[in-house]
C-alpha positions in Angstrom: -2.2 -18.0 -2.7 -3.8 -16.1 0.2 -5.1 -17.9 3.3 -8.1 -16.6 5.3 -7.9 -18.6 8.5 -11.4 -19.1 9.9 -9.8 -20.1 13.2 -8.6 -16.5 13.7 -12.1 -15.0 14.0 -15.7 -15.6 15.0 -17.4 -12.3 14.0 -17.7 -10.1 11.0 -15.3 -7.6 12.6 -12.8 -10.4 13.2 -13.2 -11.4 9.5 -12.4 -7.8 8.5 -9.3 -7.8 10.7 -8.2 -11.1 9.2 -8.6 -10.0 5.6 -7.0 -6.7 6.3 -4.0 -8.6 7.8 -3.7 -11.0 4.8 -4.8 -8.8 1.9 -3.8 -5.3 2.9 -0.2 -5.8 4.1 0.0 -2.6 6.1 -1.6 -0.4 3.4 -2.5 2.2 5.9 -6.2 1.4 6.2 -8.3 -1.6 7.2 -11.4 -3.2 5.7 -14.5 -2.3 7.7 -17.4 -2.8 5.4 -18.7 -5.3 2.8 -18.1 -2.7 0.1 -14.6 -2.2 1.3 -14.0 -5.9 1.2 -15.3 -6.0 -2.3 -13.1 -3.1 -3.3 -9.8 -4.7 -2.2 -10.6 -7.8 -4.2 -10.1 -5.8 -7.4 -6.4 -5.5 -6.4 -4.0 -2.7 -6.3 -4.5 -1.9 -2.6 -2.4 -4.5 -0.9 -0.7 -7.8 -1.7 -1.9 -8.2 -5.3 -2.4 -6.0 -8.3 -5.5 -5.2 -10.3 -6.1 -8.0 -12.8 -3.7 -10.4 -11.1 -5.1 -13.9 -10.7 -5.1 -15.1 -7.1 -6.4 -18.0 -5.1 -8.0 -17.5 -1.7 -8.1 -20.5 0.6 -10.5 -20.1 3.4 -9.5 -22.6 6.1 -11.9 -23.7 8.9 -14.6 -22.4 6.6 -17.3 -24.6 8.3 -16.5 -22.7 11.6 -16.9 -19.4 9.7 -20.1 -20.6 8.1 -21.5 -21.2 11.6 -20.1 -18.1 13.2 -21.3 -15.9 10.3 -24.6 -17.8 9.9 -28.2 -17.2 10.7 -28.0 -15.7 14.2 -25.1 -13.4 13.5 -26.7 -12.2 10.3 -30.1 -11.6 11.9 -28.5 -9.5 14.6 -26.4 -7.6 12.0 -29.5 -6.7 10.0 -31.4 -5.8 13.2 -28.6 -3.4 14.3 -28.6 -1.7 10.9 -32.4 -1.2 11.0 -32.1 0.3 14.5 -29.3 2.6 13.4 -31.3 3.9 10.5 -29.6 6.4 8.3 -27.4 6.1 6.3 -28.8 2.5 6.0 -31.9 1.8 3.9 -34.0 0.3 6.7 -36.7 -0.9 4.3 -34.3 -2.8 2.1 -32.5 -4.3 5.1 -35.9 -5.3 6.6 -36.6 -7.2 3.3 -33.3 -9.0 3.6 -34.0 -9.8 7.2 -37.5 -11.1 6.3 -36.0 -13.3 3.6 -33.4 -14.7 6.1 -36.2 -15.4 8.6 -38.2 -17.2 6.0 -35.2 -19.4 5.2 -34.3 -18.1 1.7 -32.1 -15.1 2.6 -28.3 -15.0 2.6 -26.1 -15.2 5.7 -23.0 -13.1 6.1 -21.0 -16.1 5.1 -23.0 -16.4 1.9 -22.6 -12.7 1.2 -18.8 -12.8 1.8 -18.3 -15.9 -0.4 -20.5 -14.4 -3.1 -18.4 -11.2 -3.1 -15.3 -13.3 -3.5 -16.8 -15.4 -6.3 -18.0 -12.2 -8.2 -14.3 -11.4 -9.0 -13.2 -13.3 -12.1 -9.5 -13.1 -11.2 -10.1 -14.6 -7.7 -10.6 -18.3 -7.1 -12.1 -19.4 -3.7 -11.4 -22.7 -2.1 -13.2 -23.5 1.1 -11.5 -26.1 3.4 
């Protein structure tokens, strides 16, 4: 059982620090992107092995849902659009437009979807 404590962070960078702490176990590098977070959930990089079944309990998940919600996500997309390359500004604009119309994903939605995409990982939000 792995616990991501939503009380330990209020930003995406803080989330990365938290999951690096609980999942990487001093592996020599830290999670810093959504792709990196997805990669460590395959196992073999930190505290569990590839194919090992694990349960992630995300405490204070409602706080995280708010902190990583609409406003934070909109700002995140806007920053990526401003930065341009290597980001696909057109695709990111589409995602921002969907968010603004009320049918796009927030960062919290994206993170939980990444976790749930791994068949060996069970997520419990509390």
